[in-house]
N, C-alpha and C positions, 0 to 999 in steps of 0.2 A: 503362958496366958493365951487362950485362944480368942483372938480379937473378933472372930466372926460370930461368936455366940450372941444370940439375941437379934441377929440381923435377918431381915426378910430376904427372900430369894431375889427380889427385885434389886434390893440394896447390893447384894453380892454380885449380881450380873452387872450392875452399874460400875462397881469398883474394878471388876475384871476388864470391862470394855475400856475404862479410863486407863488402866495400866497398859493395856495393849496399844492404845492409841498413843500414849506418852512414849512408849518404847519405840514405836515406829517413827516418832517425830525426832527422836534423838539423832544427832549427826553421826555418820559412820566414819570411823577413823580408817581411812584408806589412802593410799598413794594415788589420788585421783587427779584429774586435770585441773588446771586453774579455770577461772571464770571467763577468760578471754576466748573469742572466736578464733580458731586456727585456720589459716588459709595459705594458699600457695605463696612461697617466698618466705614464710616464717621459719625460724630456727629455734632450737633450745629444747628444754625438758618436755614441754607439751608435745612437740613433734616426735621426740623419742618414744614417749608413751603411746602416741597415736600409731606410729609405725609398729611398735611392739604388739599392741592389741590387735591391729589389723593382721599382722603376721600370725598371731596366736590362733585366729580362726580361719586362716587361709586366704585372706583377701590381699595380702601384700607379700611379695616375694623378693623385694629389693633389700639393700643394706639398711640396717637400723643405724642412722648416722645423725639424726636430729635435724635434717634439712628437708623441708617440704618442697620437693621438686615435682616433676611431671609424673613420675612413677607413683609417688604418694597421692597426687591429685587424682589420677585415674582409679586408684584403689578406693579412695574415698567415694568417688562417684559410683563405682560398682556396688559398694556397700550400701549406699543411699538407695540405689535403684532396687537392690535385692530386698531391702527392708521397708520399701515404699515411703522413703523420706523425700524431701525436696532435693532434686539432683542438681546441686549447685557447686559442689566442691568445697563448700565451707563447712567446718566442723563446729557446730554450735552445741548448746546444752542438751538438746534432744538426742543427737547422735552420740555425744559423750556418754549420756545415761545409758543408751542401748549397748555401747561398747563395754561399759563397766559391768553391766549385768551379764553380758554374754562371754566376758573373757576374764582372765587373771593377769595381773601385772606385778611381777617381782622386781620392784624398782632396784633393790640392792644388786640382784643378779645381773640385770641388764646393764646398769651403769658400771659395774665391776668388769663385765666383758668389754665395755667401751674403753675404759681406763687401760686395760691390759692389751688393747689393740687386737682383740681376737676377731676373727671371722666366725660369726655364730648365728644360729637360728633361734626362733622363739615360738615354736609351734606347740599348741596345746596337746597335752597327753604324751609329750616326748621327755624322756629323762634328761635332766639338765646335764648330766655328764656326757650325753650324746650331743646335746645342743652346743656345748662348748667346742669351738673350733680351736685350731693351733694358734699360738701367739705369733704376732708378726706376720700378717698376710703377705706382705712384700717379700719377706725372707723366704716364705714358703714358695713363691713363684719363681725365685731365682734358680733353684736347681734345675728346673725344667729346660731352659734354654741351654744350660751347660750340657745336659744329657743329649740334647738334640745335636749340638755342635760336635760332641764326641762321636756320635753315630754317623754324622755326615763326614767327619774326617776319616773315620776308618774305611768306609767303602772307597774314599778317594785314594787312600794309600794302596788299597788292593788293586784298583783299576789302573792306577798310574803306570805301573810297569807294562801292562798289556797295550795301553795307548801309546806308550813311548816307543815300543819296538817297531810297529809299522809306520807311525807317524803319517797319517793320511793327509795332513795339510799339503804335502808335496803333490798329491794327486789333485787337490783343489786348485793349486796354482797352474796345472797344466792346461785347463781349458782357457785360462786368461792368456797364457803364452800362445795358444792357438789363434787368438784374435789380437795380434799385436797392434793393429791400427786403432783399436778402440781403447786400448789400455791407458794411454796418456790422458785422453780427453774425456772419455765416457765412464770410466770407473768411478770418478769422483761424483757425478750426478747420480750414479746407481747407489751410492752410499748415503744419499740424502733422504730416506724415509724417516729419519730420526725427527726432523722438524714437524712432520705430519703427526707423529706420535705425541709430540709435546703440546699440540693444540688441545686435545681433550684434557690434558693435565691442567692447562690454564683454565678451561671451563669448569673443571672440578674445583679449582680453587675459588672461583667466583661463587659457585653454588655453596661451598663451605662457608664463605664469608657471609652470604645472605642468611644462612641458617643461624650463624652466630648472632646476626643482627636481630633476630627475633627475640625480644626482651624478656628477661626474667622478672619475676615478681608480678606479672599480669596473666591472668587466666584467659583461656579461650573466651569465656563469657565476657570478660572485660573488653577484649579486643572487638568481639562481635557487636556488643552493645554500643561501643563508641563508634563503630563503622555505621551502625544504624542511625545514630544521632547526627553524625557528620553528613550522611546521605539525605536525611530529613531536613537538616538546617542549611546545608550549602550545596544542595543539588543544582548544577548549572554554573556554579562558581569555578574559577580556575583552580588548578591543583593547589596552589599556594593558599587559596582561600579556604580550602578544605583542611589543609594542615593547620591553618590559623584556628579554626573552630576546635579541632582536636586539642591544640595546645591550650586553649582556654579551659577545656575540661580538665586537663592535667594540672593546670596552674590552680585550679580550684581545689583539686584533691590535695595539693601541697599546701594550700592556704589554711591557717587556723580558723578562719571565719566561715568555712564551708565544710560539708561532710568529708571524711577521709577515705572514701572508697569511690570508685568510678560509678558504680550503679546508684549509689546515694546521691552523688552530685547530679547525675543526669535526671533522676526522678525526683529531685527536690521540687516541692510545689512551685509552679509559676516560673521555673528556671529556664525552660526551653520550650519554644513554640512547637517544635516537632512532637513533643510529648503531649502538649495540650490538644493538638489537632489530629493526633494519631499517625503522623507520618513517620514516627519513630519505628513503626512496624513494617515499613517498606523494606524490601530486600536491597541491601546495599550493593553497589557496583564495586569492581575491583579498584577503581581510583580512590574510592572512600576508604577501603581497607588499606591501601598503600599509604594514604595520607595519615591514617592512625598510626601505622608503624613508623613513619617518618617523624611524627610528633614524639612518640614514645622514645625513639632513639636520639631525641635532643633537639629537633628542629622546632623553633618557635619564632615565626616571622612577625608576631604581634608585639614582641618586646614585653613579655610577662603580663599581658592583658588578662583581666578577670571578667570583663563584660564585653559585649558587642551588640550592635543594633543596626537595623536597616534605616537609614535616614529618610527614605522615601515612604516608609510606612509607620515608623515609630511615633507614637502619640504621647508617651510618658515624659512628663516634664523631669522626672527624677533621672532617667537614663541620659537625657540631653545634658544634664548638669554634671555628669561624670567627666573627669579629666580625659581628654581624648589623646591617644597615642598615634594612631594612623588609620588610614582607610585602605582595605584590601578588597578588591572587587566591589560588591554592593554593601559591604559591612564596614562600620566604623568600630574600631577596637578601643576600649577604654581601661583605665586603671580601676 
């Protein structure tokens, strides 16, 4: 039966248009991202898919490990800049949609490679047999040092007889015997450059510790915007007062009654004076940045405060009614 008999051209066009629109509206069965925003510090399947898709089109060269670290963060920013998205390091629905259109994601292949412990790549247009790396990346690295040690041992065995015959150490001792008066007392100070070499090692250790103290789970944007807020809110306060303001921001992020990101906490309406009067956009000094890092690394001189105010300028009866914890500088910190 030909259902279109007796139909006008307008009716046929209407049916065709309806079918096309209905088909486009149907959900696509793909191994796509979840609805959550993916950001630095995240782990899991969303990050695996993000890294795989970014590597597929050449924006990510690191390991596909499901950990959203700095390498993934900068790859996301580069992708956002290239495709004229908001460059914030956050992977929202718009960026996910662009990645899904521009790349392919073979979830079964990628997760199988991870389960097998392979070092593999996932670049578009490359045959999967080539992408698959050897199993057990650590085992693959072990033979290299063994070959090196064998090579270093062989030359040592060949050179040892030549060095043993003349034994030049005896010639090295003769100049010391030529200065017998200096030998007992001055040879020992001459052997003390070792402490001077140890000093840079201690400095290197300090710098490594400082690098480790830069916290994970916070983006550059988080740290910068917190430093701007601290500078705007506590400029002129002692360092502990600046740490206290930063601690309040972090306490709010952890509290269920406030937004759960640094940016949302700071820009919550009527939350901070520095946002209202524009001082948030002043360039923060180094002390403000250090205060932020101190707070992120666990310092909280406020005793878990969620609010603070200046008693000389505050006019709100509500803030005066909050249970007070302590005063630091010009600010009173409250529960």
